[in-house]
N, C-alpha and C positions, 0 to 999 in steps of 0.2 A: 584416454577415457576410455571405459568400456561400451564396448559395442555389439557386445551380444544382442541378439535378436531376443532372448528371455527376460536380458535388462531392459530394452525399450519397449517392451511388453507392458513392463512393470513401470517403467515412469509413464507409459500413460494411460495407466490403471488409477496410479498414484493424481494423476493432472484429474481425472473424472473424480476421485474421492475428495478432493482439492475445491470444486466445484459444489459439493454435498457439502463442505464446509462453509460456505458462502448462502449456498442457499437457507443453514441452519441463523448464518448471523442474518438473511434478509428476513428471516419469517418473524427471529426472534424483534429485530426489530421494528418491523412492523407491527405485532403486538405492543409493543412499549410505548405506540402512538396512542391507546386506550381509548381506540375507535369502539370497541368492545372489551368486556370485562373476558377474561381467561384465568383460569383455574389452575395453570401454572404457573404462574407468577415468579416463582422464585427462580426460576431457570433464565427468567427474559436479563437480568445484571451479567450474563455469559454472553449478550449480544457484542459487546466490544469484543470480548477472550473469541469467540469463532470469529470473527472480523480481523482481527493484528494476526496473533498465536495461531490459527487456522486458517485460515483463506490465506494470508498472507507469507507466513510460517513455510505451508506446503507448496506455492509457487515462488519463491525464493527458495526454498529449497530442492527445489526438481530444477533452477537453472545452478544452484551450485554444484549438484549431484552431475549435471551433465557433464561438467566442464572439470567435474575432479577425477584425477586417476583410480580413486579407492571405488568399492562397486561397495564398501562398505559407510557409502553418503550418501546409497540410497535410505538408508534409515533415518534422513534428517527429515524430509517431508511423509515419512511412513508413521513417524511418532508425533508428528506434528496431527496428522489424521485421526492417532490415536488418541488422543488427546483431547479432540474434537469429540469422538466417538464417545468418551468417558462421560461429557457433561452432561448429557443428555441421560446418562443414568446418577445424576443427581451425586458423583465423585469427585470434587473439587479439586481435591488434596493430591490424589491417583491422575488426575489431568495433568496438574501442574507441575507434577512430578515429569511427564511425558513429554510436554513441553520443554522445561528444565533437560532432560536428556536430547531432546535434538538439540537446543540451543548449544549444550556441551559440544555432542557430536560435532554440532558446526562451527565450533569454536577450534578444537582438537584438529581436525582437516583443514579448516581454512590456515591455522598457523603454523602447519606443515607444509602446506603447499609456499607460502611465504617464504623466501629468502631477504629479502629487502621490505622496509615499509613505507609505501610512497606514501603520498596523501589520501591518494585513494584508498589505499591498502587499510594505512591507519582509519578513514571515516568507514569503512566498512566492518574494524574490528571494533570501533567505538560502537555502530549500529547494532552489534551482538550484544554487547556488555546493555547497552540499554534494555536490550529483551529477556537479559540475562536479570539486571538488575529488577525489572518489575515484574518477576516471577516471583525472586525473592524476598519480595513485599506483597505479592499476594499470601506469600504462605505464611506471611508473620502477620496476615489480619490487617493488612493495609487498605483503605479505600479506593473503589475502581475510579475515583477522580483521580487523586493523585498517581496512580498505577495508570490510566491513560494517556495522563501528560507526557509520562517518561515511555511509555511503551509507542505513541505514534514517534518518538525518533527511531524507531527500527526502520520500516522502511521509508523513512525521510533522508535517513546517512546514507541508507544503501542506495537510493535513487540520485543525491546530490552528486556523487562523484562522477556518475555515467552520465552527465547533464554538460558536466563543467570539465574543458580538455586542458588538465594542467602540462603545463609545456616540462617537460622530460631534461633539457639542459639547464636552462638556469629559468629561476621563477621569476616571473613580472610583478610589478605590485598588483596586480588584479587577482592574480592564483593567492598571495599575502592576504588580501583582505576577504579576500571567498573562505580562505582556508579558517584564518580568524572567526570569522561568524560562523564559521559549523563546528568548529573545536568549542568554541563557546557552549554551540548546545550538548557537545557528546564528550566532555568532560568535565563541566560544574553541573549537570544534574541533580548528583547525589545530596547535592547543599539544599535542594530543594525541603531537605527533611529539616533545615537549620533555618534558612532565608526565604522560605518562600515566595514573598514577596519581591524582594530584590532579584533573584535567580529569573522568576518568569519574567519578569522586565525587562531583564534581559536576553532572554529568549527570545522574547518581541521581538526586540528590537534585532537580534541575529536575524528572524526570519525575514524581516522588510529587507534587508542585509542581503540575505542570501536571494530574495526573490526579485531584488533590484539588481544585483551581478547578473543573473542569470538574464533576465530581462533586457539586457544592454550588449550584452559576449555570446548566446548562443547562436551557435553559427548556423541552425536549423533556422532560425527567424529571418535570417536574411538569405536564406537560399534563393540562388537567382533561375530555380527550377522551377517554375510554376502551375507542374500539372495536379492534379484534381488530388490525390494523396499527399501532396507537400504542401498545398494550401488548408486542407485541413488537419494534418500533422502541426502547421502552424498555429492554426487556430487552437488547436487543446492547448499547444506547451504556451500559449501566451496567456489564457484564460486560467491556468493552473499555476502562473507566476503571479497572475495577480489575486487568485484565493492564497499564495501563500505572504504575499504582500499584506493583504486585509487581516488574513488571520494574525500575524504577526503585528498588526495597529491594534485590534483588537485584545491581544494578551498586556501589550504594554501601558494602554490606556485603563484593564481591567487590576492588574496585577494577582494578589494572593485571592481579594474579592469574587475573581474567573470562578475559583473550586466553590464557589457560596451559590452563584445564580444561574440565571437560566443562560447567559453567556457562554458558557461551558461547551454546551451540546454547538452553539454557533461555531467555536472554534476546533474541536476536535474536528469537526465532520467537514469544516474550511480545510484543512488539512490535510483529512482521510479521504475524502470525496474528491473534492475541489483539487485539491493537488495530487495526491497519491491515484485516486482513480482518474484523473485524467491522463495522469501518466501512460496508467493503463489500457485505456481507450487509447492511445495515441500509439503505444508499442504492441500493442497482439500479435500483428502481425508478425512481430519479429518473434517473437514466442511462439504461435503457432508453428514457426518456422524450425526452432529451436527442436520443442519438445515432439510435437508431430513430425516432422518433417516434411511440412507440406505448404507450399504456398498459398497464399492470401491476398486476393485482388480486392480493389476498394471501389465501394459502392457511395453514392451520396447519402441513401438512404441512414447511412450512420449521423449524419449531421441530427438525423430523431431525438437517439437516447442522449449525446451531446448537450444538446438544448433544453432536454427536457434536466438533463442534471444539472446545468445554472441554475433554471427557474426553481427548481427544488431547493438549493440552495439559498437564492435572494431568500424565498420565502422561509427560508429556516433563518436568518439571519434576524427576521423581523422580530426575534424575540427581542434583542439586544434594543430593540427601540422600544420594547414594552409594549407592541403590539398586540392585539388578539391571538390567545392562543391556538386558534383554529389557522391561521396562516404557516405556523409551525407544522401542526398534525397535518393540512395537505402538499407542505415544502418536502418533511419525510416520507409522504405517502409517494411523491412525483421521481424526489430522489429512487424509491424503490422501485417506482415502474420502469426509470429510464437503465440503471442495473440492469436488470431482469433482461428489458426489451434487446437492450446491448447482448449480454451473453445469448441471447436465446436467437438475432441475426448472425451472432456469430456464426452457430451451431448451423445455423441453416444455410447460412453461404458454403461454408464448411463442404456443407453436404451437394448445395448444388455444382460447385467446383468439384467434388470429387464424382459428380454423375457426367458430367461434360467430360470431365478426362477418359471416362470408361468409354462412354457412348462414342470419344475422338479415335481411343484406341480399335474400338468395336471397327467401325468403317475402314481406319486403316488396315485390320487382316481382311477387311472383305475387300 
């Protein structure tokens, strides 16, 4: 793993630029709620692109770059950031190429690293192929709704093997069942082009199955250590798995009809905000340690953005039951507030912790 000071500084800079891509996604998401008219409405269609290809492409790419032996791995998040910047200037084709190169670089470095494809490695590979497949469909002019269904598999299949402890010597029945559900998501999405209703319903069953497996078997939900951090962590995981199951249920019940109605928004954000962002909320201390090389202590204030995230999702899903659209708009706004508040608190806490450590060093010197 590259350990030069310049490389570490570059990663921190890219981490900050990843935050900018998140901000682009949040701003476009807020404008899509249509609280007021916006002149540049054509850019709002890239909300999901900035969130998944931009923010998550950068964040996951940074993690891969840190663990890679190749300094060229820094191109993975860099290209994702460049793609996001190009979208601001209405260059979708060039942006898609940048995201595609980021994904290709990711695939090349990842495959060079793997000598054997264990279940976790296979799922990570399928996650990248889903990202690549969505980019190809984007370049071919397919609908962003269809692309979003595929792109959401990128973070989903990346996270799943990190939460499931596969047995290395002998696979248990639970391993086989979990892997079967995950492979159904990762292998059969190309058939969405031909049998959308069947494949979407099967994907929904897989999401329900994966959520139940994780809820029953995740060791962190059964930890005997009951400190404040573990309680917050377990609560995040429980609700993340709930949203995975609920989103799967929506997909099973709606099938291809989901692509044509308001339930699509609830499903996609149930996965992205409920599951993926829930995982980010709970795993962020690990990310801070990994990228910034700084410890991150827990504070109860973090229950506030977490609570707002859940409330926003509940209001957002109200569209499934045909309630007033204003609930959906308020739900989206509360979700945006939750994410902004969470990352604002993270930045503030990092600053306070850094200030406290420097103050302690000065006292020690005196």
